[in-house]
C-alpha positions in Angstrom: 100.5 144.4 109.0 103.9 144.3 109.7 104.7 141.7 112.5 102.1 139.0 110.5 104.8 139.6 107.3 108.0 138.8 109.0 106.2 135.7 110.7 105.6 134.7 107.3 109.0 135.0 106.0 110.9 133.8 109.3 108.5 130.9 108.8 109.4 130.0 104.6 113.2 130.3 105.8 113.0 127.3 108.1 115.4 124.7 106.2 113.7 121.6 104.9 114.0 118.4 106.4 117.1 116.8 105.8 116.6 113.1 103.8 118.6 110.5 104.9 120.6 109.4 100.9 118.6 106.5 99.1 121.7 104.1 99.5 121.5 104.3 103.6 118.0 103.5 103.5 117.7 100.5 101.3 121.0 99.2 103.1 119.1 99.1 106.6 116.0 97.6 104.6 118.6 95.5 103.4 119.7 94.4 106.8 115.6 94.1 108.1 115.1 91.5 106.2 117.7 89.5 106.9 120.8 91.0 104.8 122.4 89.7 101.4 124.2 86.7 102.5 121.2 84.7 103.9 119.7 85.6 100.6 121.8 84.8 98.1 121.4 80.3 100.0 118.1 80.9 97.8 118.2 80.0 94.2 113.9 79.5 93.9 111.1 80.7 95.7 107.1 79.0 95.3 104.7 80.9 96.4 101.0 80.8 97.2 98.0 82.9 98.5 94.4 83.3 99.3 92.8 85.9 97.6 90.0 89.0 99.0 88.5 91.3 96.9 87.1 93.6 99.7 83.3 94.8 99.7 82.7 92.9 97.0 82.4 89.2 98.6 85.1 87.4 95.8 87.8 85.6 96.7 90.4 83.5 95.0 93.6 82.7 95.1 97.5 83.0 93.6 100.5 81.2 93.0 103.8 82.8 92.1 107.1 81.2 91.3 110.2 83.0 90.7 114.2 81.3 90.0 117.5 83.0 90.4 118.1 83.2 86.6 115.2 85.7 86.5 112.5 83.5 85.6 108.8 85.0 86.6 105.6 83.2 87.1 102.5 84.7 88.6 99.0 82.7 88.2 95.7 83.5 90.3 92.5 83.7 89.5 89.1 85.3 91.2 86.1 83.3 91.6 83.4 85.1 89.1 86.2 86.6 87.7 88.5 84.3 86.1 92.1 83.6 85.8 95.0 85.9 84.8 98.8 85.0 84.1 101.6 87.2 83.5 105.5 85.4 83.4 108.9 86.7 82.1 111.5 84.0 81.0 114.4 86.1 81.1 113.7 87.5 77.8 110.1 87.3 76.6 107.4 89.3 78.9 103.5 88.2 78.5 99.7 88.4 79.9 97.0 86.5 79.6 93.4 87.9 81.3 89.7 87.3 80.6 89.9 90.6 78.7 92.3 91.1 76.8 93.8 87.4 75.9 97.0 85.7 75.2 100.1 88.6 74.5 103.5 89.7 74.1 104.2 92.6 76.8 106.8 95.4 75.1 107.6 99.1 76.0 107.0 99.8 79.4 104.6 96.9 80.6 108.0 94.6 79.5 110.3 97.1 81.7 107.8 96.3 84.4 108.1 92.9 84.3 112.0 92.9 84.3 111.9 95.1 87.6 109.3 92.6 88.7 111.7 89.6 88.0 115.0 90.6 89.5 115.8 87.9 91.5 116.4 88.7 94.9 116.2 92.1 94.8 114.6 92.3 98.2 118.6 92.9 99.6 119.6 94.8 96.3 116.4 97.1 95.3 118.9 99.7 93.4 119.6 97.2 91.5 116.5 97.0 89.0 116.3 100.5 88.6 117.8 103.0 86.1 118.0 105.5 89.3 116.7 105.5 93.1 116.2 108.9 95.1 115.3 110.0 98.9 112.2 111.6 98.4 109.4 113.2 100.8 105.5 110.9 101.8 103.7 111.4 99.3 100.5 112.8 100.4 98.3 110.4 102.3 101.2 108.5 103.7 102.2 108.7 107.5 104.8 111.3 106.9 107.5 109.9 109.2 108.3 107.4 107.3 111.3 106.8 104.9 110.3 106.6 101.2 112.6 106.8 98.3 111.5 107.7 94.8 112.6 104.3 91.9 113.0 105.0 88.5 112.8 102.4 85.6 114.2 102.6 82.1 110.7 103.3 81.3 107.6 103.7 82.4 106.8 106.6 85.6 108.7 106.2 88.8 106.7 104.6 91.8 106.9 105.7 95.7 108.6 102.9 98.2 108.2 104.3 101.9 109.7 102.5 105.4 109.1 102.2 108.5 111.7 104.6 110.2 112.6 102.3 113.1 112.2 98.1 111.7 113.4 99.9 108.2 110.5 97.5 106.7 108.6 98.4 103.8 105.0 99.7 104.3 103.5 101.4 101.4 104.0 101.1 98.2 103.0 104.0 95.6 102.9 104.4 91.7 100.8 103.3 88.4 100.9 100.0 86.3 101.3 100.0 82.9 98.2 98.6 80.9 96.8 98.7 77.0 94.3 100.9 78.5 96.7 103.1 80.2 98.4 103.6 84.1 96.5 102.3 86.4 96.9 104.4 90.1 98.0 101.9 92.4 98.4 101.9 95.9 100.1 98.3 97.6 100.2 98.1 101.9 102.7 95.9 103.4 102.5 94.1 106.9 102.8 91.0 108.9 106.0 90.6 108.3 107.6 86.5 109.3 110.6 84.9 109.2 111.3 81.9 106.9 114.2 80.1 106.0 116.6 82.8 107.8 114.8 85.7 105.8 111.8 88.6 106.5 108.7 88.3 104.6 105.4 90.4 104.2 102.4 87.8 105.2 99.9 90.1 104.3 99.3 92.9 101.8 96.9 94.9 100.7 96.5 96.3 96.6 94.3 99.1 95.7 93.8 99.8 92.2 91.4 101.9 90.5 88.3 100.8 92.7 89.5 97.5 93.7 91.0 96.8 96.6 93.0 92.9 97.2 94.0 91.8 100.5 96.3 88.8 99.9 97.8 86.2 103.0 100.6 84.4 102.1 99.6 80.8 102.8 102.7 78.4 101.8 106.6 79.0 101.2 108.6 77.2 99.7 112.5 78.1 98.3 114.8 75.2 96.7 112.4 73.8 94.4 113.2 72.4 90.7 111.0 74.8 88.7 111.4 73.6 84.4 112.1 76.8 82.0 109.7 75.4 80.6 106.9 76.9 83.2 107.1 80.6 81.8 107.4 80.8 77.9 105.0 82.2 76.9 101.3 79.8 76.1 101.5 79.0 72.1 98.6 81.1 70.8 
């Protein structure tokens, strides 16, 4: 019994694994995706994706526009489900979907839209957030990954994990604010490709609630002229 007790003491006395500072993890990611100078050459982004709902036989498409002055718009269509639009014009965040209709976003939803609209945040991921710190990988995530916790000004934080060798994104876990409450989500990233001197993930799998959707990028265009009116909230 005494020997077992001593073993337990020795195990509990083992030092915890040392985590690299979040600043170092994010600096490596910035270089892995092309570096700040390469991203600074971009003034707008227009991406098209195909969408597949795993296990339900539904498919669709998505288009996403973003500009250097912090404007953002996503339009998704799933056949048999309907269309979802979400935009941010730099001040007003809004959403339009078959369930809740057209509405202006407030509180945690507005903050979430602001963070996702931050222009070229990939090489400077800490910039849109109130605080970033290193954490151990959450339960169910590969223990060999390097993870950081991203704290928004309003709402619950998310955890983003990177490959320790390539320094590229692997998985993100968090909650999505919605009118019905926070929805837990998990996003996996893959199929990294170089486009115009930067690296982007061309494959994404998002699980939210009972649904899992895979997205595959089919087209990427940079520096198009996109009118500011495109991002404004539609009239009711």
